[in-house]
PyMOL CGO cylinders between C-alpha atoms (Angstrom):
from pymol import cmd
from pymol.cgo import CYLINDER

trace = [
    CYLINDER, 226.47, 7.59, 123.88, 228.55, 8.77, 120.93, 0.3, 1, 1, 1, 1, 1, 1,
    CYLINDER, 228.55, 8.77, 120.93, 227.58, 10.40, 117.66, 0.3, 1, 1, 1, 1, 1, 1,
    CYLINDER, 227.58, 10.40, 117.66, 229.44, 10.12, 114.38, 0.3, 1, 1, 1, 1, 1, 1,
    CYLINDER, 229.44, 10.12, 114.38, 229.88, 13.38, 112.51, 0.3, 1, 1, 1, 1, 1, 1,
    CYLINDER, 229.88, 13.38, 112.51, 231.80, 14.62, 109.52, 0.3, 1, 1, 1, 1, 1, 1,
    CYLINDER, 231.80, 14.62, 109.52, 233.90, 17.76, 109.80, 0.3, 1, 1, 1, 1, 1, 1,
    CYLINDER, 233.90, 17.76, 109.80, 235.23, 19.50, 106.69, 0.3, 1, 1, 1, 1, 1, 1,
    CYLINDER, 235.23, 19.50, 106.69, 238.67, 21.12, 106.63, 0.3, 1, 1, 1, 1, 1, 1,
    CYLINDER, 238.67, 21.12, 106.63, 239.07, 24.88, 106.35, 0.3, 1, 1, 1, 1, 1, 1,
    CYLINDER, 239.07, 24.88, 106.35, 239.18, 24.86, 102.56, 0.3, 1, 1, 1, 1, 1, 1,
    CYLINDER, 239.18, 24.86, 102.56, 236.60, 22.04, 102.27, 0.3, 1, 1, 1, 1, 1, 1,
    CYLINDER, 236.60, 22.04, 102.27, 239.14, 19.86, 100.43, 0.3, 1, 1, 1, 1, 1, 1,
    CYLINDER, 239.14, 19.86, 100.43, 239.02, 17.03, 102.93, 0.3, 1, 1, 1, 1, 1, 1,
    CYLINDER, 239.02, 17.03, 102.93, 236.75, 15.63, 105.57, 0.3, 1, 1, 1, 1, 1, 1,
    CYLINDER, 236.75, 15.63, 105.57, 237.19, 13.73, 108.78, 0.3, 1, 1, 1, 1, 1, 1,
    CYLINDER, 237.19, 13.73, 108.78, 234.70, 11.35, 110.25, 0.3, 1, 1, 1, 1, 1, 1,
    CYLINDER, 234.70, 11.35, 110.25, 234.79, 11.13, 114.01, 0.3, 1, 1, 1, 1, 1, 1,
    CYLINDER, 234.79, 11.13, 114.01, 232.89, 9.76, 116.95, 0.3, 1, 1, 1, 1, 1, 1,
    CYLINDER, 232.89, 9.76, 116.95, 232.39, 12.09, 119.87, 0.3, 1, 1, 1, 1, 1, 1,
    CYLINDER, 232.39, 12.09, 119.87, 230.31, 11.97, 123.03, 0.3, 1, 1, 1, 1, 1, 1,
    CYLINDER, 230.31, 11.97, 123.03, 227.22, 14.17, 123.03, 0.3, 1, 1, 1, 1, 1, 1,
    CYLINDER, 227.22, 14.17, 123.03, 228.25, 16.09, 126.13, 0.3, 1, 1, 1, 1, 1, 1,
    CYLINDER, 228.25, 16.09, 126.13, 231.79, 17.04, 125.18, 0.3, 1, 1, 1, 1, 1, 1,
    CYLINDER, 231.79, 17.04, 125.18, 232.37, 19.37, 122.20, 0.3, 1, 1, 1, 1, 1, 1,
    CYLINDER, 232.37, 19.37, 122.20, 235.68, 19.23, 120.37, 0.3, 1, 1, 1, 1, 1, 1,
    CYLINDER, 235.68, 19.23, 120.37, 237.94, 22.26, 120.38, 0.3, 1, 1, 1, 1, 1, 1,
    CYLINDER, 237.94, 22.26, 120.38, 237.37, 24.68, 117.50, 0.3, 1, 1, 1, 1, 1, 1,
    CYLINDER, 237.37, 24.68, 117.50, 239.93, 24.85, 114.73, 0.3, 1, 1, 1, 1, 1, 1,
    CYLINDER, 239.93, 24.85, 114.73, 240.94, 28.47, 114.04, 0.3, 1, 1, 1, 1, 1, 1,
    CYLINDER, 240.94, 28.47, 114.04, 239.05, 29.77, 111.04, 0.3, 1, 1, 1, 1, 1, 1,
    CYLINDER, 239.05, 29.77, 111.04, 237.68, 26.36, 110.11, 0.3, 1, 1, 1, 1, 1, 1,
    CYLINDER, 237.68, 26.36, 110.11, 234.92, 24.13, 111.28, 0.3, 1, 1, 1, 1, 1, 1,
    CYLINDER, 234.92, 24.13, 111.28, 234.05, 23.41, 114.88, 0.3, 1, 1, 1, 1, 1, 1,
    CYLINDER, 234.05, 23.41, 114.88, 231.88, 20.73, 116.35, 0.3, 1, 1, 1, 1, 1, 1,
    CYLINDER, 231.88, 20.73, 116.35, 229.31, 22.23, 118.70, 0.3, 1, 1, 1, 1, 1, 1,
    CYLINDER, 229.31, 22.23, 118.70, 227.24, 20.29, 121.19, 0.3, 1, 1, 1, 1, 1, 1,
    CYLINDER, 227.24, 20.29, 121.19, 223.56, 20.69, 121.78, 0.3, 1, 1, 1, 1, 1, 1,
    CYLINDER, 223.56, 20.69, 121.78, 221.46, 18.67, 124.14, 0.3, 1, 1, 1, 1, 1, 1,
    CYLINDER, 221.46, 18.67, 124.14, 220.31, 16.37, 121.34, 0.3, 1, 1, 1, 1, 1, 1,
    CYLINDER, 220.31, 16.37, 121.34, 223.03, 16.29, 118.70, 0.3, 1, 1, 1, 1, 1, 1,
    CYLINDER, 223.03, 16.29, 118.70, 226.46, 17.35, 117.52, 0.3, 1, 1, 1, 1, 1, 1,
    CYLINDER, 226.46, 17.35, 117.52, 226.61, 19.57, 114.48, 0.3, 1, 1, 1, 1, 1, 1,
    CYLINDER, 226.61, 19.57, 114.48, 229.24, 21.32, 112.40, 0.3, 1, 1, 1, 1, 1, 1,
    CYLINDER, 229.24, 21.32, 112.40, 229.41, 25.10, 112.69, 0.3, 1, 1, 1, 1, 1, 1,
    CYLINDER, 229.41, 25.10, 112.69, 231.62, 27.75, 111.11, 0.3, 1, 1, 1, 1, 1, 1,
    CYLINDER, 231.62, 27.75, 111.11, 234.25, 28.57, 113.73, 0.3, 1, 1, 1, 1, 1, 1,
    CYLINDER, 234.25, 28.57, 113.73, 234.88, 32.18, 112.65, 0.3, 1, 1, 1, 1, 1, 1,
    CYLINDER, 234.88, 32.18, 112.65, 231.57, 33.60, 113.98, 0.3, 1, 1, 1, 1, 1, 1,
    CYLINDER, 231.57, 33.60, 113.98, 231.89, 31.43, 117.10, 0.3, 1, 1, 1, 1, 1, 1,
    CYLINDER, 231.89, 31.43, 117.10, 235.38, 32.75, 117.82, 0.3, 1, 1, 1, 1, 1, 1,
    CYLINDER, 235.38, 32.75, 117.82, 234.31, 36.35, 117.14, 0.3, 1, 1, 1, 1, 1, 1,
    CYLINDER, 234.31, 36.35, 117.14, 231.36, 35.97, 119.52, 0.3, 1, 1, 1, 1, 1, 1,
    CYLINDER, 231.36, 35.97, 119.52, 233.71, 34.67, 122.22, 0.3, 1, 1, 1, 1, 1, 1,
    CYLINDER, 233.71, 34.67, 122.22, 236.14, 37.56, 121.66, 0.3, 1, 1, 1, 1, 1, 1,
    CYLINDER, 236.14, 37.56, 121.66, 233.31, 40.08, 121.76, 0.3, 1, 1, 1, 1, 1, 1,
    CYLINDER, 233.31, 40.08, 121.76, 232.04, 38.64, 125.05, 0.3, 1, 1, 1, 1, 1, 1,
    CYLINDER, 232.04, 38.64, 125.05, 235.38, 39.45, 126.75, 0.3, 1, 1, 1, 1, 1, 1,
    CYLINDER, 235.38, 39.45, 126.75, 235.47, 42.35, 129.18, 0.3, 1, 1, 1, 1, 1, 1,
    CYLINDER, 235.47, 42.35, 129.18, 239.07, 43.23, 128.30, 0.3, 1, 1, 1, 1, 1, 1,
    CYLINDER, 239.07, 43.23, 128.30, 240.13, 44.69, 124.97, 0.3, 1, 1, 1, 1, 1, 1,
    CYLINDER, 240.13, 44.69, 124.97, 241.77, 42.19, 122.65, 0.3, 1, 1, 1, 1, 1, 1,
    CYLINDER, 241.77, 42.19, 122.65, 243.81, 43.39, 119.69, 0.3, 1, 1, 1, 1, 1, 1,
    CYLINDER, 243.81, 43.39, 119.69, 245.88, 41.23, 117.37, 0.3, 1, 1, 1, 1, 1, 1,
    CYLINDER, 245.88, 41.23, 117.37, 248.71, 42.80, 115.39, 0.3, 1, 1, 1, 1, 1, 1,
    CYLINDER, 248.71, 42.80, 115.39, 250.83, 41.31, 112.59, 0.3, 1, 1, 1, 1, 1, 1,
    CYLINDER, 250.83, 41.31, 112.59, 254.62, 41.38, 112.29, 0.3, 1, 1, 1, 1, 1, 1,
    CYLINDER, 254.62, 41.38, 112.29, 254.46, 44.69, 110.40, 0.3, 1, 1, 1, 1, 1, 1,
    CYLINDER, 254.46, 44.69, 110.40, 252.60, 46.38, 113.25, 0.3, 1, 1, 1, 1, 1, 1,
    CYLINDER, 252.60, 46.38, 113.25, 249.21, 46.38, 111.51, 0.3, 1, 1, 1, 1, 1, 1,
    CYLINDER, 249.21, 46.38, 111.51, 245.97, 45.52, 113.32, 0.3, 1, 1, 1, 1, 1, 1,
    CYLINDER, 245.97, 45.52, 113.32, 244.43, 42.25, 112.10, 0.3, 1, 1, 1, 1, 1, 1,
    CYLINDER, 244.43, 42.25, 112.10, 241.64, 41.72, 114.65, 0.3, 1, 1, 1, 1, 1, 1,
    CYLINDER, 241.64, 41.72, 114.65, 239.91, 43.58, 117.47, 0.3, 1, 1, 1, 1, 1, 1,
    CYLINDER, 239.91, 43.58, 117.47, 237.05, 42.75, 119.77, 0.3, 1, 1, 1, 1, 1, 1,
    CYLINDER, 237.05, 42.75, 119.77, 234.08, 44.90, 120.77, 0.3, 1, 1, 1, 1, 1, 1,
    CYLINDER, 234.08, 44.90, 120.77, 235.73, 45.97, 124.05, 0.3, 1, 1, 1, 1, 1, 1,
    CYLINDER, 235.73, 45.97, 124.05, 238.66, 47.41, 122.07, 0.3, 1, 1, 1, 1, 1, 1,
    CYLINDER, 238.66, 47.41, 122.07, 236.26, 49.42, 119.94, 0.3, 1, 1, 1, 1, 1, 1,
    CYLINDER, 236.26, 49.42, 119.94, 234.61, 50.79, 123.09, 0.3, 1, 1, 1, 1, 1, 1,
    CYLINDER, 234.61, 50.79, 123.09, 237.89, 51.48, 124.90, 0.3, 1, 1, 1, 1, 1, 1,
    CYLINDER, 237.89, 51.48, 124.90, 239.65, 53.30, 122.06, 0.3, 1, 1, 1, 1, 1, 1,
    CYLINDER, 239.65, 53.30, 122.06, 236.73, 54.92, 120.25, 0.3, 1, 1, 1, 1, 1, 1,
    CYLINDER, 236.73, 54.92, 120.25, 237.32, 53.36, 116.83, 0.3, 1, 1, 1, 1, 1, 1,
    CYLINDER, 237.32, 53.36, 116.83, 235.24, 50.82, 114.95, 0.3, 1, 1, 1, 1, 1, 1,
    CYLINDER, 235.24, 50.82, 114.95, 236.86, 47.55, 113.95, 0.3, 1, 1, 1, 1, 1, 1,
    CYLINDER, 236.86, 47.55, 113.95, 236.69, 48.70, 110.33, 0.3, 1, 1, 1, 1, 1, 1,
    CYLINDER, 236.69, 48.70, 110.33, 238.66, 51.83, 111.24, 0.3, 1, 1, 1, 1, 1, 1,
    CYLINDER, 238.66, 51.83, 111.24, 241.33, 49.80, 113.04, 0.3, 1, 1, 1, 1, 1, 1,
    CYLINDER, 241.33, 49.80, 113.04, 241.91, 46.66, 110.97, 0.3, 1, 1, 1, 1, 1, 1,
    CYLINDER, 241.91, 46.66, 110.97, 244.69, 47.14, 108.42, 0.3, 1, 1, 1, 1, 1, 1,
    CYLINDER, 244.69, 47.14, 108.42, 246.08, 50.28, 110.05, 0.3, 1, 1, 1, 1, 1, 1,
    CYLINDER, 246.08, 50.28, 110.05, 249.27, 50.59, 112.05, 0.3, 1, 1, 1, 1, 1, 1,
    CYLINDER, 249.27, 50.59, 112.05, 248.58, 49.95, 115.73, 0.3, 1, 1, 1, 1, 1, 1,
    CYLINDER, 248.58, 49.95, 115.73, 251.11, 52.61, 116.79, 0.3, 1, 1, 1, 1, 1, 1,
    CYLINDER, 251.11, 52.61, 116.79, 249.27, 55.46, 115.05, 0.3, 1, 1, 1, 1, 1, 1,
    CYLINDER, 249.27, 55.46, 115.05, 245.95, 54.37, 116.55, 0.3, 1, 1, 1, 1, 1, 1,
    CYLINDER, 245.95, 54.37, 116.55, 246.48, 53.66, 120.25, 0.3, 1, 1, 1, 1, 1, 1,
    CYLINDER, 246.48, 53.66, 120.25, 250.08, 54.43, 121.19, 0.3, 1, 1, 1, 1, 1, 1,
    CYLINDER, 250.08, 54.43, 121.19, 250.89, 57.98, 122.35, 0.3, 1, 1, 1, 1, 1, 1,
    CYLINDER, 250.89, 57.98, 122.35, 253.27, 59.79, 119.96, 0.3, 1, 1, 1, 1, 1, 1,
    CYLINDER, 253.27, 59.79, 119.96, 256.26, 59.74, 122.35, 0.3, 1, 1, 1, 1, 1, 1,
    CYLINDER, 256.26, 59.74, 122.35, 256.10, 55.90, 122.56, 0.3, 1, 1, 1, 1, 1, 1,
    CYLINDER, 256.10, 55.90, 122.56, 255.55, 55.09, 118.87, 0.3, 1, 1, 1, 1, 1, 1,
    CYLINDER, 255.55, 55.09, 118.87, 259.19, 54.78, 117.80, 0.3, 1, 1, 1, 1, 1, 1,
    CYLINDER, 259.19, 54.78, 117.80, 260.15, 52.60, 120.79, 0.3, 1, 1, 1, 1, 1, 1,
    CYLINDER, 260.15, 52.60, 120.79, 257.13, 50.41, 119.95, 0.3, 1, 1, 1, 1, 1, 1,
    CYLINDER, 257.13, 50.41, 119.95, 258.18, 50.10, 116.29, 0.3, 1, 1, 1, 1, 1, 1,
    CYLINDER, 258.18, 50.10, 116.29, 261.77, 49.26, 117.24, 0.3, 1, 1, 1, 1, 1, 1,
    CYLINDER, 261.77, 49.26, 117.24, 260.53, 46.65, 119.71, 0.3, 1, 1, 1, 1, 1, 1,
    CYLINDER, 260.53, 46.65, 119.71, 258.37, 44.95, 117.07, 0.3, 1, 1, 1, 1, 1, 1,
    CYLINDER, 258.37, 44.95, 117.07, 261.27, 44.96, 114.59, 0.3, 1, 1, 1, 1, 1, 1,
    CYLINDER, 261.27, 44.96, 114.59, 263.62, 43.51, 117.21, 0.3, 1, 1, 1, 1, 1, 1,
    CYLINDER, 263.62, 43.51, 117.21, 261.17, 40.75, 118.16, 0.3, 1, 1, 1, 1, 1, 1,
    CYLINDER, 261.17, 40.75, 118.16, 260.52, 39.79, 114.53, 0.3, 1, 1, 1, 1, 1, 1,
    CYLINDER, 260.52, 39.79, 114.53, 264.27, 39.69, 113.81, 0.3, 1, 1, 1, 1, 1, 1,
    CYLINDER, 264.27, 39.69, 113.81, 265.43, 37.91, 116.98, 0.3, 1, 1, 1, 1, 1, 1,
    CYLINDER, 265.43, 37.91, 116.98, 262.41, 36.36, 118.68, 0.3, 1, 1, 1, 1, 1, 1,
    CYLINDER, 262.41, 36.36, 118.68, 263.32, 38.30, 121.80, 0.3, 1, 1, 1, 1, 1, 1,
    CYLINDER, 263.32, 38.30, 121.80, 261.57, 41.24, 123.37, 0.3, 1, 1, 1, 1, 1, 1,
    CYLINDER, 261.57, 41.24, 123.37, 260.71, 42.89, 126.66, 0.3, 1, 1, 1, 1, 1, 1,
    CYLINDER, 260.71, 42.89, 126.66, 256.95, 43.11, 126.26, 0.3, 1, 1, 1, 1, 1, 1,
    CYLINDER, 256.95, 43.11, 126.26, 255.82, 39.59, 125.36, 0.3, 1, 1, 1, 1, 1, 1,
    CYLINDER, 255.82, 39.59, 125.36, 254.73, 37.20, 128.06, 0.3, 1, 1, 1, 1, 1, 1,
    CYLINDER, 254.73, 37.20, 128.06, 254.02, 39.39, 131.09, 0.3, 1, 1, 1, 1, 1, 1,
    CYLINDER, 254.02, 39.39, 131.09, 251.70, 42.29, 132.00, 0.3, 1, 1, 1, 1, 1, 1,
    CYLINDER, 251.70, 42.29, 132.00, 252.97, 45.86, 131.86, 0.3, 1, 1, 1, 1, 1, 1,
    CYLINDER, 252.97, 45.86, 131.86, 251.30, 49.20, 132.65, 0.3, 1, 1, 1, 1, 1, 1,
    CYLINDER, 251.30, 49.20, 132.65, 251.66, 51.84, 129.93, 0.3, 1, 1, 1, 1, 1, 1,
    CYLINDER, 251.66, 51.84, 129.93, 249.83, 54.88, 128.65, 0.3, 1, 1, 1, 1, 1, 1,
    CYLINDER, 249.83, 54.88, 128.65, 247.47, 54.30, 125.72, 0.3, 1, 1, 1, 1, 1, 1,
    CYLINDER, 247.47, 54.30, 125.72, 245.62, 56.76, 123.52, 0.3, 1, 1, 1, 1, 1, 1,
    CYLINDER, 245.62, 56.76, 123.52, 241.97, 57.04, 122.52, 0.3, 1, 1, 1, 1, 1, 1,
    CYLINDER, 241.97, 57.04, 122.52, 240.76, 58.18, 119.09, 0.3, 1, 1, 1, 1, 1, 1,
    CYLINDER, 240.76, 58.18, 119.09, 240.28, 61.71, 120.50, 0.3, 1, 1, 1, 1, 1, 1,
    CYLINDER, 240.28, 61.71, 120.50, 243.99, 61.83, 121.48, 0.3, 1, 1, 1, 1, 1, 1,
    CYLINDER, 243.99, 61.83, 121.48, 243.38, 61.56, 125.23, 0.3, 1, 1, 1, 1, 1, 1,
    CYLINDER, 243.38, 61.56, 125.23, 245.76, 59.32, 127.13, 0.3, 1, 1, 1, 1, 1, 1,
    CYLINDER, 245.76, 59.32, 127.13, 244.87, 56.85, 129.85, 0.3, 1, 1, 1, 1, 1, 1,
    CYLINDER, 244.87, 56.85, 129.85, 246.73, 54.06, 131.68, 0.3, 1, 1, 1, 1, 1, 1,
    CYLINDER, 246.73, 54.06, 131.68, 246.32, 50.44, 130.59, 0.3, 1, 1, 1, 1, 1, 1,
    CYLINDER, 246.32, 50.44, 130.59, 247.62, 47.14, 131.75, 0.3, 1, 1, 1, 1, 1, 1,
    CYLINDER, 247.62, 47.14, 131.75, 248.64, 45.14, 128.70, 0.3, 1, 1, 1, 1, 1, 1,
    CYLINDER, 248.64, 45.14, 128.70, 249.65, 41.51, 128.44, 0.3, 1, 1, 1, 1, 1, 1,
    CYLINDER, 249.65, 41.51, 128.44, 251.00, 40.49, 125.04, 0.3, 1, 1, 1, 1, 1, 1,
    CYLINDER, 251.00, 40.49, 125.04, 251.19, 36.92, 123.85, 0.3, 1, 1, 1, 1, 1, 1,
    CYLINDER, 251.19, 36.92, 123.85, 252.39, 35.43, 120.61, 0.3, 1, 1, 1, 1, 1, 1,
    CYLINDER, 252.39, 35.43, 120.61, 249.94, 32.86, 119.23, 0.3, 1, 1, 1, 1, 1, 1,
    CYLINDER, 249.94, 32.86, 119.23, 251.74, 29.69, 118.16, 0.3, 1, 1, 1, 1, 1, 1,
    CYLINDER, 251.74, 29.69, 118.16, 250.85, 29.71, 114.47, 0.3, 1, 1, 1, 1, 1, 1,
    CYLINDER, 250.85, 29.71, 114.47, 252.90, 29.05, 111.35, 0.3, 1, 1, 1, 1, 1, 1,
    CYLINDER, 252.90, 29.05, 111.35, 254.20, 32.02, 109.38, 0.3, 1, 1, 1, 1, 1, 1,
    CYLINDER, 254.20, 32.02, 109.38, 255.28, 35.48, 110.48, 0.3, 1, 1, 1, 1, 1, 1,
    CYLINDER, 255.28, 35.48, 110.48, 254.53, 36.22, 114.13, 0.3, 1, 1, 1, 1, 1, 1,
    CYLINDER, 254.53, 36.22, 114.13, 251.24, 37.63, 115.32, 0.3, 1, 1, 1, 1, 1, 1,
    CYLINDER, 251.24, 37.63, 115.32, 250.92, 39.41, 118.64, 0.3, 1, 1, 1, 1, 1, 1,
    CYLINDER, 250.92, 39.41, 118.64, 247.74, 39.48, 120.71, 0.3, 1, 1, 1, 1, 1, 1,
    CYLINDER, 247.74, 39.48, 120.71, 247.38, 42.17, 123.34, 0.3, 1, 1, 1, 1, 1, 1,
    CYLINDER, 247.38, 42.17, 123.34, 244.91, 41.92, 126.21, 0.3, 1, 1, 1, 1, 1, 1,
    CYLINDER, 244.91, 41.92, 126.21, 244.33, 45.45, 127.50, 0.3, 1, 1, 1, 1, 1, 1,
    CYLINDER, 244.33, 45.45, 127.50, 242.55, 46.71, 130.58, 0.3, 1, 1, 1, 1, 1, 1,
    CYLINDER, 242.55, 46.71, 130.58, 241.90, 50.34, 131.51, 0.3, 1, 1, 1, 1, 1, 1,
    CYLINDER, 241.90, 50.34, 131.51, 243.46, 50.80, 134.96, 0.3, 1, 1, 1, 1, 1, 1,
    CYLINDER, 243.46, 50.80, 134.96, 242.44, 54.45, 135.48, 0.3, 1, 1, 1, 1, 1, 1,
    CYLINDER, 242.44, 54.45, 135.48, 240.09, 53.60, 138.35, 0.3, 1, 1, 1, 1, 1, 1,
    CYLINDER, 240.09, 53.60, 138.35, 242.56, 51.22, 139.97, 0.3, 1, 1, 1, 1, 1, 1,
    CYLINDER, 242.56, 51.22, 139.97, 245.31, 53.85, 139.89, 0.3, 1, 1, 1, 1, 1, 1,
    CYLINDER, 245.31, 53.85, 139.89, 242.90, 56.45, 141.29, 0.3, 1, 1, 1, 1, 1, 1,
    CYLINDER, 242.90, 56.45, 141.29, 241.98, 54.11, 144.17, 0.3, 1, 1, 1, 1, 1, 1,
    CYLINDER, 241.98, 54.11, 144.17, 245.65, 53.29, 144.89, 0.3, 1, 1, 1, 1, 1, 1,
    CYLINDER, 245.65, 53.29, 144.89, 246.44, 57.00, 145.06, 0.3, 1, 1, 1, 1, 1, 1,
    CYLINDER, 246.44, 57.00, 145.06, 243.52, 57.61, 147.41, 0.3, 1, 1, 1, 1, 1, 1,
    CYLINDER, 243.52, 57.61, 147.41, 244.76, 54.83, 149.72, 0.3, 1, 1, 1, 1, 1, 1,
    CYLINDER, 244.76, 54.83, 149.72, 248.28, 56.27, 149.76, 0.3, 1, 1, 1, 1, 1, 1,
    CYLINDER, 248.28, 56.27, 149.76, 247.01, 59.72, 150.72, 0.3, 1, 1, 1, 1, 1, 1,
    CYLINDER, 247.01, 59.72, 150.72, 245.03, 58.47, 153.74, 0.3, 1, 1, 1, 1, 1, 1,
]
cmd.load_cgo(trace, "trace")
């Protein structure tokens, strides 16, 4: 059976009436309203807390950076991995937070090049690089960077995984 519900736009200036089956929720709209399913009804929920809860449930660190190299969003795993709180990271330059000093200028040039040309070497495939914690210690990460398809200046979302243990195990296997 279907249920009719009204969903407001992000700025609450318009509404949409829709019929949806009880068992299939619609996809959330970024930063707006989402229709969530329960066993008895569909209801409208604010998508921002829902999306943050999903990000915070991820095992990998997720960091989103704007076209100027500033952090716009982090998940809980990123806070744990790098030793900063979200409040300490958001609004600051990513390079000064998590990129070792010797790689900061290449990072900045790469961001500038991508913003100017739409081309870069880091977007779209995983790469292993050193990263830096808040205490200055370096450790290896695998990072996969994607560019969310949104209007406006580009955003970049990095999915980072600490590969220290994996590298240690690979070395142990090679020395057998």
